[in-house]
Every structure is written in C-alpha cells, then in structure tokens.
C-alpha positions as CSV (number, residue, x, y, z in Angstrom):
1,M,0.4,0.2,-0.4
2,S,1.6,3.2,-1.3
3,L,1.5,5.8,1.7
4,G,1.3,8.3,-1.0
5,K,3.5,11.5,-1.9
6,Q,5.3,13.3,1.1
7,I,5.8,16.8,1.6
8,S,7.9,18.7,4.6
9,V,5.8,21.5,5.8
10,E,7.8,24.9,5.6
11,A,8.3,28.2,7.2
12,I,6.8,30.7,5.3
13,T,8.4,33.9,3.4
14,P,6.7,36.8,0.8
15,E,9.2,34.5,-2.2
16,A,8.3,31.0,-1.1
17,F,4.5,31.7,-1.5
18,A,4.7,34.3,-4.4
19,P,3.6,31.4,-6.9
20,F,0.1,31.1,-4.8
21,G,-0.4,34.6,-3.8
22,W,0.7,36.5,-1.5
23,M,2.3,36.4,2.2
24,L,0.0,38.9,4.8
25,G,1.8,39.7,8.1
26,K,5.0,41.4,6.7
27,P,6.8,43.9,8.9
28,F,6.8,47.5,8.9
29,P,8.5,48.8,5.9
30,V,11.4,50.8,5.5
31,A,10.8,52.1,1.9
32,E,11.0,55.8,1.8
33,H,7.7,56.1,-0.1
34,A,5.8,53.3,1.6
35,V,2.1,53.9,2.1
36,A,2.9,53.4,6.1
37,Y,2.8,55.6,9.4
38,G,4.1,54.3,12.4
39,T,4.8,56.3,15.9
40,A,5.9,55.0,19.2
41,D,2.0,54.5,19.7
42,N,1.2,52.7,16.9
43,G,1.8,52.1,13.1
44,F,-0.2,51.0,10.4
45,W,1.2,50.2,6.4
46,H,-0.2,49.0,3.0
47,E,-0.3,45.3,2.9
48,H,-2.7,44.0,0.2
49,I,-4.9,45.1,-2.1
50,F,-7.9,42.2,-2.0
51,D,-9.6,41.5,-5.6
52,P,-13.1,39.5,-5.0
53,G,-12.9,39.3,-8.6
54,I,-15.7,41.1,-11.1
55,G,-18.9,42.0,-9.3
56,G,-18.2,40.4,-6.2
57,E,-18.7,42.0,-2.5
58,H,-15.7,41.6,0.3
59,E,-17.0,39.1,3.1
60,V,-15.0,38.8,6.1
61,L,-15.4,35.4,7.9
62,W,-15.0,33.5,11.1
63,V,-13.5,29.9,10.4
64,T,-13.0,27.5,13.0
65,Y,-10.1,24.6,11.8
66,N,-10.4,21.5,14.0
67,V,-8.3,18.8,11.6
68,S,-4.8,18.0,12.5
69,D,-4.6,14.8,10.9
70,T,-1.6,15.2,8.4
71,T,-3.0,13.0,5.5
72,V,-4.3,15.6,3.5
73,D,-6.9,13.7,0.6
74,R,-9.0,16.2,-0.4
75,L,-8.5,19.7,-2.2
76,E,-10.3,22.4,-3.3
77,L,-10.3,26.3,-5.1
78,H,-11.9,29.1,-5.7
79,R,-12.7,30.1,-9.4
80,L,-13.4,33.7,-9.6
81,T,-11.4,35.1,-6.1
82,Q,-8.4,36.1,-4.0
83,Q,-8.9,34.2,-0.2
84,A,-7.0,35.3,2.5
85,V,-7.1,33.1,5.8
86,V,-5.0,34.7,9.1
87,P,-4.7,32.6,12.2
88,L,-6.0,34.8,15.4
89,I,-5.6,32.0,18.0
90,G,-3.9,28.5,16.9
91,S,-1.7,28.1,14.3
92,I,-2.6,26.7,10.8
93,I,-0.9,24.3,8.0
94,Q,-2.0,25.6,4.8
95,V,-1.4,23.2,1.8
96,V,-0.9,25.1,-1.3
97,A,-0.8,23.8,-5.1
98,L,-1.3,25.2,-8.7
99,S,-3.2,24.0,-11.2
100,D,-2.1,21.7,-14.6
101,A,-3.0,22.9,-18.0
102,A,-6.8,20.7,-17.3
103,G,-7.5,22.9,-14.2
104,N,-6.8,20.0,-11.7
105,P,-4.4,20.4,-9.1
106,D,-0.2,19.7,-10.2
107,L,0.9,17.8,-7.5
108,A,4.3,18.4,-8.2
109,T,3.8,22.4,-6.9
110,V,2.4,20.9,-3.6
111,K,3.6,23.0,-0.8
112,A,3.0,23.7,2.8
113,F,3.6,26.2,5.3
114,T,3.3,27.0,9.0
115,L,1.0,30.1,9.6
116,S,0.8,31.5,13.1
117,P,-0.9,33.7,14.6
118,G,-0.5,37.4,13.3
119,I,0.9,36.0,9.7
120,G,-1.6,35.0,7.0
121,I,-1.7,34.4,3.6
122,C,-4.1,35.5,0.6
123,M,-4.6,33.2,-2.2
124,Q,-4.7,33.8,-6.0
125,P,-7.9,32.7,-7.8
126,N,-7.5,28.9,-8.9
127,T,-5.2,27.8,-6.1
128,W,-5.7,24.9,-4.7
129,H,-5.9,24.5,-0.7
130,A,-6.4,23.0,2.2
131,T,-5.7,23.6,5.5
132,R,-5.0,21.6,9.2
133,T,-4.1,22.6,12.4
134,T,-0.7,22.3,13.9
135,G,-2.5,20.9,17.1
136,A,-4.9,22.1,18.9
137,D,-8.5,24.0,17.4
138,A,-7.5,27.1,15.2
139,T,-9.5,30.5,14.7
140,C,-9.2,32.2,11.7
141,L,-10.4,35.5,10.0
142,M,-11.3,34.9,6.0
143,L,-11.4,37.5,3.8
144,T,-13.3,35.9,0.6
145,R,-15.8,36.8,-2.0
146,R,-19.5,36.5,-0.5
147,S,-21.1,34.6,-2.9
148,T,-18.5,31.9,-3.0
149,T,-19.5,31.3,0.4
150,V,-23.1,31.0,-0.2
151,D,-22.3,28.4,-3.2
152,L,-19.9,26.5,-0.9
153,V,-22.7,26.6,1.8
154,D,-25.6,25.6,-0.8
155,H,-23.2,22.2,-1.7
156,L,-22.1,21.1,1.0
157,A,-25.3,21.8,3.1
158,R,-27.6,20.9,0.6
159,G,-25.8,19.3,-1.9
160,A,-26.5,21.9,-5.1
161,P,-23.7,21.9,-7.6
162,A,-20.9,24.1,-6.6
163,V,-20.3,27.1,-9.4
164,E,-17.6,29.3,-8.0
165,T,-15.5,26.3,-5.9
166,R,-14.5,22.8,-6.9
167,L,-13.6,20.3,-4.6
168,L,-11.9,17.4,-5.5
169,D,-10.1,13.9,-4.0
170,I,-6.8,13.6,-4.8
171,D,-4.2,10.7,-4.0
172,K,-2.7,10.8,-0.5
173,I,-0.3,13.9,0.9
174,R,1.2,12.9,3.9
175,L,3.0,16.3,5.8
176,S,5.7,15.9,7.4
177,R,7.0,18.3,9.8
C-alpha cells in the first residue's frame, strides 16, 4: 500500500509563497515612499489590495479549523476570488498547489506552510488548497467573496452543484513537520 506523496511543512516567506499568492503580516516597510505611518504608540501600513473578482462583494468570515491529521486527500479551489486566511488563535498548516493545464491540481507544485497568529496568506484565484491545524483547534479570520461562501454552503449543506468552488479528491499527501 502506498503511503502517498510526502511533503515537508516549511516556514512561510513572501518568496516561497509567491507562486500561490501573497504572504500577509510582513514587517513595517522601511522604503521611503511606502504607504505607512508609525510612531512609538502605533503603526499601520499597506499590506495587500484584495480582489473579490468582477462584481464580487467582500466578506469577512470567522473560521474554525479542527483537523490536525497530517494526511490530505482532498483539495479545493475558488474560481473567481482571492481568499485570505489569517490565524488569530492557534496555528495552521496551509497546503497549496497550482493548477495543471487541465485545471486539476498539479501535485508536483504542492507546498505546505506553517502560519502562526498574525501571519496569513492571500491565495490567488484557482489555487488549490487545504488547511490543517498544528495541534489544537485554530480560529482564523478569512476574507473572501460573498457569493463564493453562499455557493460552498449550498453545495456542502444542501448538495447543490458547486459553481464558484471545486472540491477534488486526490492521491494522499502526507505532511511531515
């Protein structure tokens, strides 16, 4: 019996995540013309302009993840929108993959990144993904497209065909930490 493809979970960097989207939670920018303001009391800076796709509405979701199993056998993607995930309580492992020419997961591109509270990601549309916890449950803030959430709930809860989302069973991937 095959144990499936094994991938190592790695620390996230903006460069390592770039093929899939953008790392969120980078430090205060030091560039002279950065859109940023900081004092000893507080600071804020531009991180990313979120794109929900043509005609899409932004939506903030509260998401809890409870699966710490290191085996991944299903991936999902969202066709129209970026999707941002930022852990608030607990850490997660974000598994990502690019699409092949047929639009299916290209398992040669699979990577897994550890995200701790305050460090998040924003995935491009059509990025295959799955999420695991690093142990205990994790609570995350998610930014997504409202119609994509409705589409996914209708599919998962009522069996309606998914239009904006694809869920696909894959050959097992085993995560090693």
